[in-house]
Every structure is written in structure tokens, then in C-alpha cells.
N, C-alpha and C positions, 0 to 999 in steps of 0.2 A: 149388073154393074161389075166392072173389073177394077178393083180397088187396090191401090198401092199405099202401104202404110209405113212411113218412116218411124223408127222406134217401135216397130211391131212386136218386139219381144219385151217391151217395157210394161210398166204398170197399166197405164190407160190403153196403150197400143194393143197389148195382148187381149185385153177385155174386148176391145173393138173388133179384133180379128175374129174372136169367137162369135160375137153378135152378128157380124156380116156373113160369116159362113152359115150360121143358123138360118139367116134370112134368104139363103140361096145364091149369094154372090160369090164371085171368084176373087181371091185375096192373095196378094203378095206382101209378105212382111220383110222389111229391109232394116237390118240392125247390125251394129258393130260389137254388140255385147259388152260395151264398157260398163253399162248398168243393167241392161236387159238380161233376162234369164231364159235359157233354153227350156227349162222345165215349165215355164208359163205357156209354152206352145205345144205341150204334150198332146192335148186333144186335137189341136189344129193339124198337127203333122199326120194324123190318121185320116184326114179329110182329103178327098181327091181334088177339091177345088182350091187347095192351099199350096203355096210355094214360099219357101224361105230363101232369102238371099243374104248372105253375110257380107256386109260391106260398110264402108265409112262414107259419110256425106261429103267429106273433103276429097274423095276420089271421084272426080266428076266423070271421067270416062266410064267407070263401072256403074255409077249411078244412072248415067244417061242410057246405058244399055239395059239396065234393070227396069227403068220406067216405061220402056217401049211396050205398046200393046194395052196400056191401061187407059181408062177414061176419067178417073178421079184420083187425086192424091190426098191422103190425110197426112199432113206433115206434123207429127207429134214429137219427133226426136229433138232433144235440146239438153243443154246443161241447165238443170233446174235447181241447183243448190245455191240459193240466194245468199246464204249466210257467209260463204267463203269467197265471194266475188272479188273483194279487194286483195285477196291473197294470190289470185291468178287472173288479172283483168283480161288477158288475151283469150282466156277460155270462153268467156261469154261472147266475145266478138267472133271467134272462129266457129264454135259449136252452135251458136244461135244465128247470128246475122249472116256470116259468110256461108254457112251451111244452108240457110234459107235461100240465098242467092243461087247456090248450086242446084237446089231442088227446082227453083223456077226456070233455070237455064236448061236443066235436063227435061223438064216438061216442054219448054218451048221447042227444043230440038226434036221432040217426038209428037208435036201437035196436040199435047194434052193440056187443056186449058181450064180445068175445074179443080180447085184446091181448097181444102179446109185446113186451117192453121190454129194450133193451140197457143193462144196468147195468154195474157195474165192481167189480173187486176192490179198488179204492181206497176203497170204503166201509168196509173193515176197518181203515183207518188204518194204524197200526203194531201189528199184533196180537202176542199172546204165544204163540199156538198155531200150529205149522207141521207139515204143511200145514194151512191154515186152512179149517175146515168151514163150511157154511152157517149153523149154529147157534152159531157162536163169539160170545162177548160182544163188544159194540161198544165200542172204546176211543174216546178223544178224536179227533175228526176233524182231519186234518192238511192237507187241501186243500179249496179252495172247490169244485172239481170234484166231489170225493167227497161233500162235504156236500150239494151240489145234487142229486146222483144219489140219495143216501139219502132226501132229501125226496121225490123222485119215487117211490121205492119205497113210502113212506108213503101217498102219494096213491093209488097203484094198489091197495094193500091196503084202503084205506078205501072205494074205489069197489067193490071186490069185496064188501065187507060191506054197503055202503049201497045199491048199485044192481045187485047180482047180476051183476057182471062176473066173467069168468074171466081171470085174469092169469098170465102167464108172465114171471118176472123172471130174466134171465140175467146173472150176474156174470162178466164177461169178464176174463181177463188181457189183455195187449196182443195185438192181432191182426196177423198178417203175411200177405203174399201179393200176388197180382195186384191192381192198381189202388190199391195202398197209396200214400197221399199225405202222411203225416206220421209221425214217430217216429224212433227211433234209427238204423235202417238208412238211411232217407231222409237224415237229417242227416249221418251219417258218410260216406255215398257222395258227397253234395254237397261236403262239406269236402275229401274226398280228390281229387275232380275238380279243385277249385280249387288244391290244393297237396298232391301225393302224398307230400311229404317231411315234413309236419308235421300233427298233428291235436290239437285241444283236446278233452279228455274231461271232461264235467261230473261232479263228484264225484271219488272216488278210484279208480274203475274196478272196485271190488270189490262194488258193489251187485249183489244177486242178484235176477234177474228170471225170470219165466216168460212164454212166448209161445205162441200157437196159430195154426196156419195157417187162413186164412179159410174154405176149403171144409170143414175139419174142424169149425169153429165152426158153419157152417150145417147140416152133418149132425146135430150135436148138438141144435140148436134144433128142427129139424123132427122128429127122433125123439122128443124130449120131448113136443112138441105132439100127436104122433100117439098116444102111449102113455099119457100122464098127463092126467087131467081133473079135478083138484081145483080149488076156487075160486082158491086162491093156490098157485102152483108156483114155487119158488125153487131155481135150480141154478147152481152154480159151473161155469164152462167154462174148462178149461186143460189142460195136460199134466201128466204125473207126474214132471216134471223141471224144473230151472231152470239158468240159466247166469249167469255174471258178465258185467258190461258188457265187461270185457277179453276174455272168451271170445268174445263176439259180434264184437268188433272184430278179434280174431285171425282168425276165419273170413272176415270181409269182406276183410281185407288179403291173406290167402292167396289168395282167389279173384281179387282184382284184381292180384296180383303186386307189391304195394308193401310197404314196411316203414318207415312214418313214425315220426318222433320223437313221442312222446306227452307231452303236458303236461296235468297234472291240475289242476282248479280247487281240489281239496282238500276234505276232509270226506267223511262217508259219504253225504251227500245232494247231488244235483246242483242242486237248487232247492227252494224251499219247497214242501212237500207230496210230495216225492220219497221214497217209502218205500224204505228200504235193502234190504228183503227182501220179495218178493211170491211166494207159493207157495200155491196154492189146493188144497184137498182135493176131488178130483173123483170120490170113491167113489160118490156118489149118482147121477150121470149114467152112470157106468160100469156100475152095476147094471142099467141098461136094455139093455146090450149095446153101447153106444157106446165106441169108443176112437179116438184120433187116428191118422191114417195117416202123418203126417209128424212127425219129431222137430223140436226147436227149431232145430238146425243146418240141417236140410233146409229149414225154413221161412224162415230167414234168407237162405240161398242162393237159394231160389226168388224171394224178394222182390227181392234184388239183381239177379238176371237179368232180372226184369221191368223194373226201373228202367233197366238198361243198354239194354234194347231200346226203351224209351219215354222218351227224354230230355225230351219235351214236358211230361211230368208235373213234372219238376224245374223247368222254365221257367215253368210256370203258377203256382207257389207264390210 
């Protein structure tokens, strides 16, 4: 397999780079380094089957040239910061929706028709069905991030119908693990380093969330792509459990040996678009034989241990 990975220097992308190289594939990472880290590719750059292209998805000529010669694209690059969407609404449109259109056009120009896309459970907005299956009715969108990703899914499905693409749409819960560079574990740890006696918690702490360890996520993606070959393949990726924000903070504080005063911002949402309950039905992917190896608690602690051992990640943010 000749794999092209957008966001290849990012959290999930760089882990996927290493996994594919270890499996004997040829890999190109494409990244503009707005959030990706060159250090995440240290091992990959020593591998003869690896190539790094620095480029932006908004640069269609460069992207089209880079995609040439590959047979599958893993489109992982995105603006993933849901919290600040209302402060820069154009960012989600450009970096998610228009960037995805450019990826599809670069593929079409080169005759590359197989693509895996990192979507999100946020497209379900605030659903009425839990755990939420892939065929759940779509409610009103509550975040610009989720809306932009839903638009991406529409483009992917239309390219499958119009240009004979084979698309894999993976709706993730929040992903945890090594090379993690943003999210609640990152934020809580950084706050506790600054002041172990006090912490602000966005919302009321009772928001219920599901998380998935990055290697379990990659296992699921690769298994689906190996075993399922329909024109459009949509899979939720998550665990069969969830925790509250307070639960996760409890685990983090216990691991660090601190007991801070907690101050809550109030309300059941930490920010506009923060769904108070995220819990995806993963029956479909589990029917293929996949199951996560790490629990949510194990994933949180594994992430925290990585951040403790790699403070440079905190400093680069």
C-alpha cells in the first residue's frame, strides 16, 4: 500500500505513520505544521519507505502533485478545536470542509479513489438515542466543527456516487494517547502544573464523555479497511463506556497526588457546542471482531504519563 496521510505530523497521523511503516507500507506524510510536530516523525524519517511533504491543504497545486502515485489517502488533517469555533467561524469552513474538497479533487486528478476520513461523534449534535448508532436521525447541529465535518461527509459520499470513490468515514469520540496535544487531559494537567491547589472546570463537571486510546482507534480503522469494501463505509469508533468530566479529573488528581479546589463555570455545557452526553454505539465495528484494549481510565492515565515524560509538548502549545 502506498498511503498518503494528511496531518501526518499530528497526534493520530504520526501514530498511523509509524503503524503503516511497521506493517511494510510506503507512507507519505503531508502537514503544514500548524499543530503537527516534526519530532513526532523522528523515527519515521529514518525509514526508507517514508517521505515528508510540508504543505497546506489550501494549496491545491502542491497537494495534487504530492498525492500522485498513492493508492489510498488517510485524511486526518483538520481544525479540531471545537471550543473556539464561534471565535473564528471561517476556520472550520476552510480547514475542514474546503480542505476536504481539495483533498478529493487532488485524488480525482490523480486517479486515487480510496480515502479514509476522520469524522466525529459531534455530527450527532445532542442526540436523543444513547448509545448513538450510525443511522441515528440527525438533530440540529450545535457546533461549527460538527457542521463542517458533516459537510465533509456529504462531499465524500457524493464523490463515491459521482466519481466511483470508495470512502471510509470514521466517527470518533475524543482520542487519547501518546503525542496527544490538545483536549481535557492536556488542559487539566497544564492547569495543575501551574497551581496544584486550584482548578477551573468548564461546565458543571457532570458532562458525560467517551474516549478511545489512539492505538485502539488505528486498529479499528485498519480492520474496517481490510474487511469491508462497500462504496461508502461509515463506522462509529469509541468504547462501550463513558465517564464524567469529574471522573476523569479524579483519576488525574489521584495519579498526580493532588487535591485541588474545584471551581465550576456552571451549566451543563462547558462552551457553545459542548454536548453534555457523548456515547456512541460501536456494535457495527465490534461485529468485525474489534474491541478496544484500553479502558477510558487506562487511556487517560497513559496520556497523562506521556505528557509527564514530554513536557516539551506542553511548551509548544
